All heavy atoms as an XYZ file, in Angstrom:
870
protein
N       0.845     -1.173      0.000
C       0.000      0.000      0.000
C       0.896      1.243      0.000
O       1.770      1.385      0.845
C      -0.897     -0.055      1.227
S      -1.936      1.379      1.414
N       0.703      2.166     -0.893
C       1.454      3.421     -0.926
C       0.485      4.589     -0.884
O      -0.670      4.484     -1.295
C       2.323      3.531     -2.197
O       1.486      3.443     -3.332
C       3.392      2.468     -2.230
N       1.020      5.721     -0.391
C       0.182      6.914     -0.271
C       1.065      8.131     -0.521
O       2.267      8.108     -0.262
C      -0.438      6.978      1.122
C      -1.581      7.983      1.197
O      -1.947      8.549      0.148
O      -2.091      8.197      2.299
N       0.491      9.200     -0.992
C       1.213     10.440     -1.242
C       0.439     11.593     -0.617
O      -0.787     11.653     -0.725
C       1.356     10.702     -2.760
O       1.995      9.578     -3.361
C       2.148     11.954     -3.020
N       1.179     12.490      0.012
C       0.567     13.693      0.592
C       1.319     14.914      0.072
O       2.539     14.893     -0.066
C       0.620     13.649      2.108
N       0.586     15.972     -0.195
C       1.177     17.215     -0.679
C       0.721     18.355      0.211
O      -0.460     18.453      0.546
C       0.733     17.501     -2.128
O       1.056     16.376     -2.935
C       1.403     18.736     -2.673
N       1.672     19.227      0.568
C       1.360     20.401      1.381
C       1.912     21.626      0.675
O       3.088     21.665      0.302
C       1.979     20.289      2.793
C       1.745     21.554      3.585
C       1.442     19.074      3.520
N       1.083     22.625      0.473
C       1.530     23.884     -0.118
C       2.115     24.764      0.981
O       1.528     24.925      2.047
C       0.361     24.597     -0.782
N       3.285     25.330      0.719
C       3.956     26.184      1.689
C       4.096     27.573      1.085
O       4.637     27.720     -0.010
C       5.346     25.620      2.065
C       6.071     26.568      3.002
C       5.222     24.237      2.655
N       3.578     28.574      1.780
C       3.759     29.962      1.365
C       5.009     30.508      2.013
O       5.151     30.466      3.229
C       2.575     30.828      1.801
C       1.386     30.650      0.913
O       1.526     30.260     -0.227
N       0.211     30.940      1.438
N       5.921     31.040      1.205
C       7.109     31.692      1.731
C       6.897     33.182      1.540
O       6.738     33.666      0.419
C       8.382     31.218      1.018
C       8.539     29.717      1.236
C       9.586     31.986      1.515
C       9.663     29.084      0.478
N       6.897     33.905      2.647
C       6.591     35.332      2.615
C       7.784     36.105      3.150
O       8.292     35.812      4.225
C       5.344     35.639      3.478
C       5.039     37.121      3.446
C       4.168     34.831      2.980
N       8.227     37.072      2.384
C       9.334     37.917      2.829
C       8.744     39.120      3.562
O       8.259     40.058      2.952
C      10.172     38.376      1.635
C      11.349     39.219      2.073
O      11.564     39.444      3.254
N      12.109     39.680      1.109
N       8.759     39.068      4.864
C       8.205     40.170      5.659
C       9.317     40.848      6.439
O       9.160     41.195      7.595
C       7.114     39.673      6.613
O       7.680     38.656      7.442
C       5.926     39.150      5.865
N      10.439     41.006      5.836
C      11.598     41.574      6.482
C      11.438     43.091      6.642
O      11.627     43.857      5.707
C      12.850     41.259      5.665
C      14.122     41.699      6.315
C      14.534     41.163      7.525
C      14.909     42.672      5.717
C      15.701     41.579      8.111
C      16.075     43.098      6.302
C      16.470     42.541      7.497
O      17.626     42.955      8.090
N      11.065     43.493      7.826
C      10.920     44.914      8.127
C      12.203     45.421      8.767
O      12.823     44.723      9.566
C       9.744     45.141      9.078
C       8.377     44.685      8.574
C       7.327     44.911      9.652
C       8.001     45.390      7.295
N      12.593     46.634      8.430
C      13.792     47.246      8.996
C      13.389     48.523      9.732
O      12.567     49.298      9.242
C      14.798     47.584      7.911
C      15.316     46.379      7.175
C      16.243     46.776      6.036
O      16.719     47.902      5.951
N      16.493     45.838      5.141
N      14.020     48.739     10.884
C      13.709     49.872     11.736
C      14.968     50.715     11.925
O      15.808     50.393     12.774
C      13.176     49.381     13.090
C      11.941     48.531     12.952
C      12.024     47.165     12.786
C      10.686     49.124     12.967
C      10.889     46.376     12.654
C       9.542     48.349     12.830
C       9.642     46.980     12.666
N      15.128     51.778     11.129
C      16.331     52.606     11.244
C      16.452     53.226     12.631
O      15.460     53.438     13.322
C      16.120     53.700     10.192
C      15.097     53.154      9.274
C      14.235     52.235     10.091
N      17.686     53.526     13.029
C      17.894     54.123     14.344
C      18.259     55.599     14.268
O      18.635     56.200     15.270
C      18.950     53.347     15.137
C      20.295     53.348     14.455
O      20.479     53.960     13.408
N      21.236     52.647     15.042
N      18.155     56.199     13.075
C      18.434     57.635     12.966
C      17.639     58.240     11.821
O      17.186     57.547     10.913
C      19.929     57.880     12.755
O      20.333     57.356     11.515
N      17.497     59.555     11.901
C      16.841     60.324     10.844
C      17.515     61.690     10.805
O      17.910     62.226     11.840
C      15.303     60.436     11.086
C      14.978     61.159     12.360
C      14.596     61.078      9.913
N      17.694     62.225      9.596
C      18.358     63.520      9.428
C      17.439     64.457      8.650
O      17.613     64.649      7.454
C      19.700     63.353      8.691
O      19.462     62.703      7.433
C      20.689     62.540      9.506
N      16.484     65.068      9.324
C      15.493     65.914      8.636
C      16.029     67.307      8.304
O      15.563     68.312      8.806
C      14.358     65.983      9.655
C      15.046     65.870     10.970
C      16.208     64.960     10.750
N      17.032     67.344      7.413
C      17.649     68.625      7.067
C      17.185     69.167      5.718
O      17.734     70.138      5.213
C      19.177     68.493      7.094
C      19.670     67.399      6.174
O      18.906     66.828      5.403
N      20.950     67.089      6.265
N      16.191     68.518      5.111
C      15.614     69.027      3.874
C      16.368     68.673      2.611
O      16.061     69.210      1.550
N      17.349     67.772      2.691
C      18.106     67.417      1.492
C      17.450     66.307      0.676
O      17.966     65.896     -0.358
C      19.540     67.031      1.845
C      19.647     65.739      2.647
O      18.601     65.168      3.018
O      20.789     65.317      2.918
N      16.302     65.808      1.138
C      15.582     64.772      0.411
C      16.056     63.357      0.703
O      15.519     62.397      0.175
N      17.059     63.219      1.547
C      17.574     61.902      1.926
C      17.406     61.703      3.418
O      17.891     62.523      4.203
C      19.077     61.769      1.565
O      19.223     61.995      0.170
C      19.615     60.392      1.917
N      16.683     60.673      3.805
C      16.523     60.333      5.224
C      15.858     61.463      6.024
O      16.162     61.659      7.191
C      17.891     59.967      5.817
C      17.781     59.169      7.087
O      16.852     58.397      7.267
N      18.720     59.363      7.973
N      14.966     62.210      5.378
C      14.297     63.333      6.057
C      13.148     62.894      6.949
O      12.753     63.619      7.852
C      13.769     64.344      5.036
C      14.884     65.170      4.423
O      15.917     65.362      5.093
O      14.712     65.629      3.280
N      12.584     61.718      6.665
C      11.515     61.183      7.507
C      11.961     59.837      8.067
O      12.823     59.163      7.489
C      10.180     61.019      6.743
C      10.314     59.990      5.621
C       9.671     62.348      6.228
C       9.006     59.581      5.011
N      11.366     59.454      9.194
C      11.657     58.136      9.758
C      10.563     57.191      9.302
O       9.382     57.459      9.486
C      11.704     58.193     11.279
C      12.152     56.897     11.859
C      13.447     56.521     12.079
C      11.345     55.808     12.262
N      13.476     55.250     12.592
C      12.197     54.777     12.717
C       9.969     55.568     12.281
C      11.729     53.563     13.189
C       9.497     54.359     12.751
C      10.374     53.373     13.212
N      10.969     56.097      8.682
C       9.975     55.145      8.190
C      10.445     53.717      8.429
O      11.639     53.441      8.517
C       9.694     55.363      6.718
C      10.841     55.033      5.791
C      10.409     55.234      4.351
C      11.463     54.680      3.410
N      10.984     54.642      2.046
N       9.483     52.825      8.513
C       9.747     51.402      8.624
C       9.999     50.903      7.202
O       9.094     50.915      6.366
C       8.563     50.650      9.264
C       8.845     49.161      9.320
C       8.257     51.208     10.646
N      11.232     50.501      6.943
C      11.624     50.063      5.602
C      10.932     48.742      5.268
O      10.874     47.831      6.089
C      13.158     49.920      5.519
C      13.586     49.432      4.143
C      13.835     51.241      5.867
N      10.406     48.663      4.089
C       9.702     47.502      3.523
C       8.250     47.387      3.985
O       7.556     46.485      3.541
C      10.431     46.179      3.787
C      11.727     46.091      3.034
O      11.860     46.640      1.953
N      12.707     45.410      3.607
N       7.780     48.247      4.847
C       6.382     48.163      5.286
C       5.437     48.403      4.110
O       4.511     47.629      3.881
C       6.090     49.155      6.409
C       4.651     49.137      6.929
C       4.339     47.804      7.597
C       4.423     50.279      7.910
N       5.678     49.465      3.351
C       4.806     49.768      2.213
C       5.131     48.886      1.012
O       4.225     48.450      0.300
C       4.948     51.240      1.824
C       4.579     52.252      2.899
C       4.820     53.665      2.407
C       3.148     52.066      3.358
N       6.413     48.619      0.811
C       6.835     47.851     -0.350
C       6.287     46.424     -0.318
O       5.880     45.888     -1.337
C       8.376     47.801     -0.428
C       9.031     49.137     -0.703
C       9.175     50.013      0.538
O       8.774     49.586      1.644
O       9.672     51.128      0.398
N       6.290     45.815      0.850
C       5.843     44.435      0.970
C       4.320     44.329      1.033
O       3.752     43.357      0.582
C       6.455     43.768      2.205
C       7.978     43.721      2.188
S       8.681     42.991      0.701
C       8.089     41.326      0.840
N       3.661     45.317      1.614
C       2.210     45.310      1.699
C       1.647     44.196      2.564
O       0.474     43.860      2.459
N       2.475     43.615      3.406
C       2.062     42.475      4.228
C       1.273     42.874      5.474
O       0.466     42.095      5.956
C       3.299     41.689      4.689
C       4.088     41.091      3.559
C       3.393     39.903      2.947
O       2.667     39.197      3.662
O       3.580     39.685      1.738
N       1.566     44.061      6.001
C       0.995     44.463      7.292
C       0.152     45.724      7.133
O       0.561     46.816      7.511
C       2.112     44.704      8.310
C       2.875     43.454      8.646
C       4.097     43.178      8.068
C       2.352     42.533      9.548
C       4.795     42.025      8.381
C       3.039     41.376      9.869
C       4.259     41.130      9.282
O       4.934     39.985      9.598
N      -1.029     45.586      6.579
C      -1.888     46.758      6.394
C      -2.474     47.235      7.724
O      -2.832     48.396      7.862
C      -3.002     46.457      5.400
O      -3.782     45.384      5.867
N      -2.557     46.345      8.712
C      -3.010     46.734     10.051
C      -1.766     46.969     10.903
O      -1.072     46.011     11.280
C      -3.891     45.647     10.663
C      -5.190     45.444      9.921
S      -6.179     44.064     10.559
C      -6.311     44.478     12.276
N      -1.440     48.240     11.154
C      -0.226     48.565     11.889
C      -0.430     49.825     12.707
O      -1.377     50.579     12.485
C       0.955     48.717     10.931
C       0.708     49.797      9.896
O       0.666     50.975     10.211
N       0.522     49.384      8.641
N       0.471     50.031     13.649
C       0.388     51.215     14.498
C       1.797     51.604     14.936
O       2.621     50.749     15.263
C      -0.499     50.938     15.708
C      -1.046     52.187     16.344
C      -2.295     51.924     17.174
O      -2.749     50.768     17.287
O      -2.822     52.906     17.713
N       2.069     52.908     14.929
C       3.376     53.438     15.266
C       3.228     54.565     16.281
O       2.394     55.452     16.103
C       4.064     53.987     14.003
C       5.357     54.766     14.189
C       6.468     53.861     14.711
C       5.766     55.429     12.884
N       4.031     54.504     17.338
C       4.098     55.568     18.328
C       5.535     56.040     18.426
O       6.458     55.222     18.460
C       3.695     55.077     19.714
C       2.294     54.598     19.858
C       1.213     55.321     20.266
C       1.810     53.279     19.623
N       0.092     54.527     20.287
C       0.431     53.269     19.905
C       2.404     52.087     19.198
C      -0.350     52.136     19.772
C       1.634     50.954     19.054
C       0.275     50.992     19.350
N       5.740     57.360     18.492
C       7.064     57.952     18.718
C       6.970     58.757     20.006
O       6.040     59.560     20.174
C       7.488     58.893     17.575
C       7.364     58.221     16.207
C       8.889     59.448     17.814
C       8.420     57.224     15.862
N       7.941     58.548     20.900
C       7.963     59.213     22.202
C       9.230     60.043     22.340
O      10.290     59.651     21.835
C       7.966     58.177     23.332
C       6.802     57.236     23.313
C       6.871     56.025     22.631
C       5.627     57.541     23.992
C       5.803     55.143     22.620
C       4.547     56.655     23.980
C       4.649     55.463     23.293
O       3.594     54.592     23.280
N       9.127     61.168     23.055
C      10.337     61.931     23.372
C      11.005     61.329     24.609
O      10.526     60.344     25.173
C      10.026     63.421     23.544
C       9.111     63.743     24.711
O       8.931     62.889     25.605
O       8.572     64.864     24.736
N      12.078     61.943     25.070
C      12.836     61.360     26.191
C      12.092     61.404     27.513
O      12.469     60.742     28.458
C      14.196     62.031     26.320
C      14.112     63.500     26.647
C      15.497     64.068     26.730
N      15.445     65.499     26.914
C      16.474     66.230     27.229
N      17.642     65.659     27.397
N      16.345     67.516     27.373
N      11.007     62.172     27.582
C      10.204     62.232     28.806
C       9.015     61.271     28.740
O       8.206     61.220     29.652
C       9.718     63.654     29.053
C      10.857     64.589     29.309
C      11.568     64.721     30.467
C      11.435     65.492     28.375
N      12.558     65.653     30.304
C      12.492     66.153     29.020
C      11.168     65.810     27.040
C      13.286     67.099     28.394
C      11.954     66.751     26.428
C      12.996     67.379     27.103
N       8.883     60.556     27.641
C       7.795     59.604     27.503
C       6.520     60.181     26.928
O       5.487     59.501     26.883
N       6.575     61.426     26.469
C       5.396     62.040     25.849
C       5.306     61.611     24.380
O       6.315     61.558     23.669
C       5.490     63.566     25.912
C       5.438     64.087     27.342
O       4.739     63.479     28.175
O       6.118     65.096     27.626
N       4.100     61.323     23.922
C       3.899     60.931     22.524
C       4.053     62.167     21.645
O       3.359     63.158     21.825
C       2.497     60.304     22.315
C       2.255     60.008     20.847
C       2.338     59.050     23.153
N       4.982     62.104     20.694
C       5.150     63.207     19.750
C       4.545     62.873     18.389
O       4.303     63.767     17.582
C       6.636     63.605     19.576
C       7.208     64.151     20.855
C       7.465     62.456     19.061
N       4.293     61.570     18.150
C       3.687     61.170     16.883
C       2.993     59.826     17.064
O       3.497     58.938     17.746
C       4.755     61.052     15.783
C       4.157     60.776     14.429
C       3.525     61.785     13.718
C       4.215     59.511     13.874
C       2.954     61.529     12.479
C       3.655     59.246     12.638
C       3.026     60.251     11.949
O       2.463     60.010     10.740
N       1.848     59.703     16.419
C       1.107     58.437     16.431
C       0.443     58.273     15.079
O      -0.149     59.208     14.541
C       0.046     58.439     17.541
C      -0.802     57.219     17.517
N      -2.118     57.247     17.119
C      -0.531     55.929     17.807
C      -2.618     56.032     17.188
N      -1.677     55.210     17.597
N       0.580     57.088     14.497
C      -0.059     56.798     13.209
C      -0.638     55.393     13.252
O      -0.040     54.486     13.821
C       0.947     56.899     12.073
N      -1.797     55.246     12.657
C      -2.464     53.951     12.611
C      -2.731     53.585     11.158
O      -3.172     54.426     10.376
C      -3.774     54.023     13.402
C      -4.396     52.692     13.662
C      -5.514     52.825     14.676
C      -6.015     51.444     15.031
N      -6.988     51.479     16.102
N      -2.448     52.342     10.801
C      -2.654     51.821      9.458
C      -1.939     52.662      8.396
O      -2.558     53.235      7.497
C      -4.139     51.671      9.149
C      -4.799     50.696     10.096
O      -4.181     49.728     10.531
N      -6.041     50.938     10.442
N      -0.627     52.721      8.511
C       0.220     53.476      7.582
C       0.104     52.857      6.197
O       0.289     51.655      6.018
C       1.677     53.446      8.070
C       1.792     54.185      9.401
C       2.614     54.034      7.021
C       3.110     53.992     10.113
N      -0.234     53.705      5.212
C      -0.411     53.230      3.847
C       0.382     54.037      2.817
O       0.481     53.650      1.665
C      -1.883     53.278      3.467
C      -2.766     52.426      4.361
C      -3.711     51.594      3.599
N      -4.724     50.830      4.259
C      -4.740     50.325      5.471
N      -3.764     50.543      6.276
N      -5.735     49.584      5.918
N       0.897     55.203      3.232
C       1.603     56.093      2.310
C       2.887     56.593      2.961
O       2.989     56.656      4.186
C       0.731     57.296      1.938
C      -0.600     56.898      1.391
N      -0.769     56.445      0.112
C      -1.825     56.854      1.971
C      -2.039     56.154     -0.078
N      -2.706     56.391      1.034
N       3.823     56.965      2.135
C       5.112     57.477      2.615
C       4.928     58.653      3.570
O       5.613     58.756      4.580
C       5.952     57.906      1.400
C       7.324     58.408      1.743
C       8.388     57.335      1.638
O       8.111     56.222      1.197
O       9.515     57.640      2.026
N       3.982     59.540      3.267
C       3.795     60.723      4.127
C       3.063     60.411      5.429
O       2.818     61.303      6.231
C       3.117     61.862      3.371
C       1.744     61.486      2.862
O       1.301     60.356      3.022
N       1.081     62.430      2.228
N       2.718     59.135      5.670
C       2.130     58.733      6.950
C       3.201     58.492      8.015
O       2.891     58.389      9.190
C       1.309     57.441      6.805
C       0.048     57.638      5.984
O      -0.422     58.788      5.880
O      -0.461     56.635      5.447
N       4.472     58.379      7.583
C       5.548     58.151      8.539
C       5.928     59.452      9.248
O       5.490     60.538      8.873
C       6.773     57.559      7.835
C       6.580     56.132      7.405
C       6.466     55.806      6.061
C       6.506     55.108      8.333
C       6.300     54.494      5.655
C       6.330     53.792      7.942
C       6.226     53.490      6.612
N       6.781     59.348     10.258
C       7.128     60.490     11.110
C       8.121     61.427     10.442
O       9.211     61.040     10.057
C       7.717     59.986     12.422
C       8.103     61.067     13.387
C       7.376     62.164     13.742
C       9.305     61.144     14.142
N       8.039     62.916     14.679
C       9.238     62.296     14.943
C      10.429     60.336     14.228
C      10.259     62.677     15.807
C      11.438     60.709     15.097
C      11.351     61.865     15.866
N       7.729     62.694     10.362
C       8.612     63.766      9.918
C       8.870     64.658     11.128
O       7.968     65.391     11.566
C       7.958     64.566      8.795
C       8.833     65.684      8.271
O       9.838     66.030      8.929
O       8.506     66.221      7.203
N      10.077     64.624     11.704
C      10.366     65.426     12.894
C      10.153     66.925     12.680
O       9.847     67.651     13.630
C      11.845     65.125     13.179
C      12.073     63.784     12.571
C      11.198     63.759     11.351
N      10.285     67.395     11.444
C      10.050     68.821     11.178
C       8.574     69.177     11.346
O       8.245     70.248     11.846
C      10.521     69.190      9.778
C      12.035     69.186      9.668
O      12.736     69.453     10.639
N      12.537     68.868      8.505
N       7.690     68.274     10.939
C       6.255     68.540     11.058
C       5.776     68.533     12.506
O       4.784     69.181     12.828
C       5.449     67.536     10.233
C       5.530     67.796      8.750
C       4.609     66.897      7.956
O       3.734     66.225      8.551
O       4.769     66.863      6.727
N       6.460     67.793     13.373
C       6.073     67.754     14.788
C       6.941     68.686     15.632
O       6.867     68.639     16.860
C       6.177     66.316     15.340
O       7.509     65.826     15.178
C       5.188     65.389     14.649
N       7.751     69.517     14.964
C       8.649     70.459     15.659
C       9.495     69.757     16.712
O       9.680     70.253     17.820
C       7.860     71.612     16.292
C       7.194     72.471     15.240
O       7.798     72.797     14.225
N       5.939     72.798     15.472
N      10.015     68.590     16.356
C      10.822     67.802     17.276
C      12.296     68.182     17.127
O      12.860     68.035     16.040
C      10.649     66.314     16.979
O       9.298     65.945     17.105
N      12.916     68.652     18.197
C      14.323     69.048     18.127
C      15.245     67.840     18.020
O      14.822     66.690     18.224
C      14.551     69.794     19.442
C      13.536     69.237     20.375
C      12.348     68.868     19.521
N      16.508     68.080     17.714
C      17.503     67.022     17.696
C      17.527     66.324     19.046
O      17.301     66.946     20.081
C      18.898     67.593     17.406
C      19.043     68.074     15.970
O      18.049     68.062     15.234
O      20.160     68.461     15.604
N      17.807     65.035     19.035
C      17.881     64.292     20.278
C      17.451     62.854     20.091
O      17.285     62.360     18.976
N      17.253     62.193     21.198
C      16.896     60.780     21.209
C      15.397     60.609     21.410
O      14.812     61.231     22.287
C      17.652     60.051     22.332
O      19.057     60.253     22.146
C      17.359     58.563     22.319
N      14.804     59.756     20.591
C      13.383     59.438     20.660
C      13.240     57.920     20.709
O      14.171     57.183     20.379
C      12.636     60.003     19.443
C      12.630     61.507     19.433
C      13.734     62.215     18.970
C      11.550     62.223     19.912
C      13.746     63.603     18.987
C      11.551     63.616     19.929
C      12.662     64.292     19.470
O      12.676     65.659     19.493
N      12.091     57.479     21.101
C      11.829     56.048     21.228
C      10.580     55.720     20.426
O       9.663     56.530     20.342
C      11.629     55.685     22.702
C      12.806     56.133     23.532
C      12.822     57.395     24.124
C      13.920     55.318     23.674
C      13.921     57.824     24.847
C      15.018     55.746     24.406
C      15.016     57.001     24.986
O      16.105     57.429     25.693
N      10.553     54.536     19.840
C       9.381     54.150     19.070
C       8.863     52.796     19.515
O       9.585     51.960     20.048
C       9.670     54.148     17.571
C      10.516     53.002     17.097
C       9.926     51.803     16.705
C      11.891     53.107     17.028
C      10.697     50.747     16.264
C      12.667     52.063     16.584
C      12.072     50.870     16.200
N       7.588     52.621     19.255
C       6.905     51.349     19.469
C       6.086     51.085     18.206
O       5.314     51.933     17.764
C       6.006     51.444     20.697
C       5.448     50.095     21.123
C       4.721     50.220     22.431
N       3.357     50.649     22.134
C       2.561     51.238     22.992
N       2.966     51.522     24.209
N       1.338     51.563     22.648
N       6.275     49.915     17.638
C       5.591     49.556     16.397
C       4.931     48.197     16.576
O       5.522     47.285     17.155
C       6.600     49.481     15.246
C       5.996     49.021     13.949
C       5.316     49.909     13.131
C       6.090     47.701     13.552
C       4.752     49.483     11.932
C       5.527     47.258     12.362
C       4.865     48.158     11.553
N       3.715     48.081     16.101
C       3.051     46.780     16.090
C       2.271     46.648     14.791
O       1.770     47.637     14.249
C       2.137     46.601     17.304
O       1.058     47.481     17.235
N       2.210     45.421     14.292
C       1.492     45.155     13.049
C       0.980     43.728     13.069
O       1.520     42.869     13.768
C       2.409     45.368     11.852
N      -0.062     43.504     12.281
C      -0.660     42.176     12.242
C      -1.058     41.838     10.805
O      -1.481     42.708     10.042
C      -1.898     42.138     13.139
C      -2.558     40.795     13.188
S      -3.960     40.645     14.332
C      -4.560     42.279     14.553
N      -0.878     40.568     10.463
C      -1.401     40.051      9.200
C      -1.865     38.621      9.437
O      -1.931     38.174     10.580
C      -0.363     40.164      8.071
C       0.796     39.205      8.232
O       0.844     38.363      9.121
N       1.770     39.337      7.359
N      -2.168     37.911      8.386
C      -2.690     36.549      8.549
C      -1.655     35.581      9.114
O      -2.008     34.510      9.589
C      -3.204     35.999      7.203
O      -2.137     36.060      6.254
C      -4.390     36.796      6.703
N      -0.375     35.964      9.077
C       0.680     35.085      9.574
C       1.044     35.367     11.023
O       1.814     34.629     11.622
C       1.929     35.204      8.694
C       1.659     34.815      7.274
C       1.591     35.779      6.287
C       1.447     33.496      6.927
C       1.327     35.420      4.979
C       1.180     33.135      5.621
C       1.119     34.094      4.644
N       0.533     36.455     11.603
C       0.841     36.736     12.997
C       1.042     38.209     13.277
O       0.670     39.072     12.493
N       1.658     38.460     14.428
C       1.855     39.815     14.929
C       3.349     40.119     14.987
O       4.151     39.266     15.349
C       1.241     39.963     16.338
C       1.529     41.322     16.923
C      -0.249     39.700     16.289
N       3.707     41.352     14.622
C       5.073     41.843     14.755
C       5.037     43.000     15.729
O       4.220     43.919     15.585
C       5.635     42.338     13.396
C       6.943     43.077     13.580
C       5.810     41.194     12.447
N       5.907     42.962     16.732
C       6.049     44.081     17.663
C       7.527     44.412     17.739
O       8.368     43.513     17.812
C       5.525     43.718     19.049
C       4.033     43.528     19.078
C       3.536     43.288     20.478
C       2.007     43.157     20.429
N       1.422     43.139     21.737
N       7.830     45.709     17.678
C       9.229     46.125     17.730
C       9.328     47.474     18.444
O       8.537     48.374     18.169
C       9.801     46.232     16.320
C      11.279     46.336     16.279
N      12.091     45.249     16.406
C      12.079     47.400     16.165
C      13.345     45.635     16.342
N      13.356     46.942     16.200
N      10.282     47.583     19.341
C      10.576     48.824     20.050
C      12.014     49.215     19.747
O      12.850     48.333     19.533
C      10.423     48.645     21.564
C       9.035     48.185     21.948
O       8.054     48.621     21.379
N       8.965     47.296     22.910
N      12.305     50.503     19.769
C      13.667     50.923     19.512
C      13.888     52.387     19.778
O      13.029     53.101     20.281
N      15.098     52.819     19.400
C      15.555     54.186     19.633
C      15.795     54.849     18.279
O      16.280     54.207     17.349
C      16.865     54.171     20.452
C      17.428     55.572     20.623
C      16.634     53.514     21.797
N      15.485     56.137     18.209
C      15.738     56.931     16.996
C      16.527     58.170     17.411
O      16.137     58.892     18.331
C      14.428     57.406     16.333
C      13.502     56.230     16.060
C      14.726     58.196     15.062
C      12.085     56.645     15.719
N      17.609     58.431     16.710
C      18.398     59.640     16.954
C      18.082     60.637     15.840
O      18.228     60.320     14.655
C      19.883     59.309     16.961
C      20.764     60.449     17.377
C      20.556     60.855     18.835
O      20.241     59.998     19.687
O      20.711     62.061     19.129
N      17.633     61.825     16.213
C      17.351     62.886     15.250
C      18.528     63.846     15.263
O      18.893     64.382     16.305
C      16.049     63.654     15.619
C      15.849     64.850     14.693
C      14.850     62.732     15.580
N      19.157     64.027     14.089
C      20.229     65.025     13.976
C      20.179     65.699     12.623
O      20.086     65.053     11.596
C      21.606     64.440     14.247
O      21.873     63.241     13.714
N      20.202     67.006     12.677
C      20.121     67.803     11.451
C      21.504     68.197     10.984
O      22.425     68.286     11.683
C      19.254     69.041     11.709
C      17.811     68.664     11.873
C      16.933     69.876     12.252
N      15.563     69.525     12.295
C      14.976     68.887     13.312
N      15.663     68.554     14.383
N      13.693     68.603     13.269
């Protein structure tokens, strides 16, 4: 007696990158802080981002980021140079991603 079984495996590249610095000096390079590959991959349409200053006050919050201009621009929030902290969470059919980190703003 012989038998065969087949299982389909989905391989998904959900490699998100969280930069640790931003240089909002208006030169068009690295002026906003964004989660790299979030928009490009389109895997995590349900997401939330919080940015905190060194005292723990929320300076930016975004839910369900879908466009480049949804990410944090320190110039728009009048955030001075210094250290900030972020909390990011996202969900898709494969699970939940949570990531915390530090962002250095320098012009």
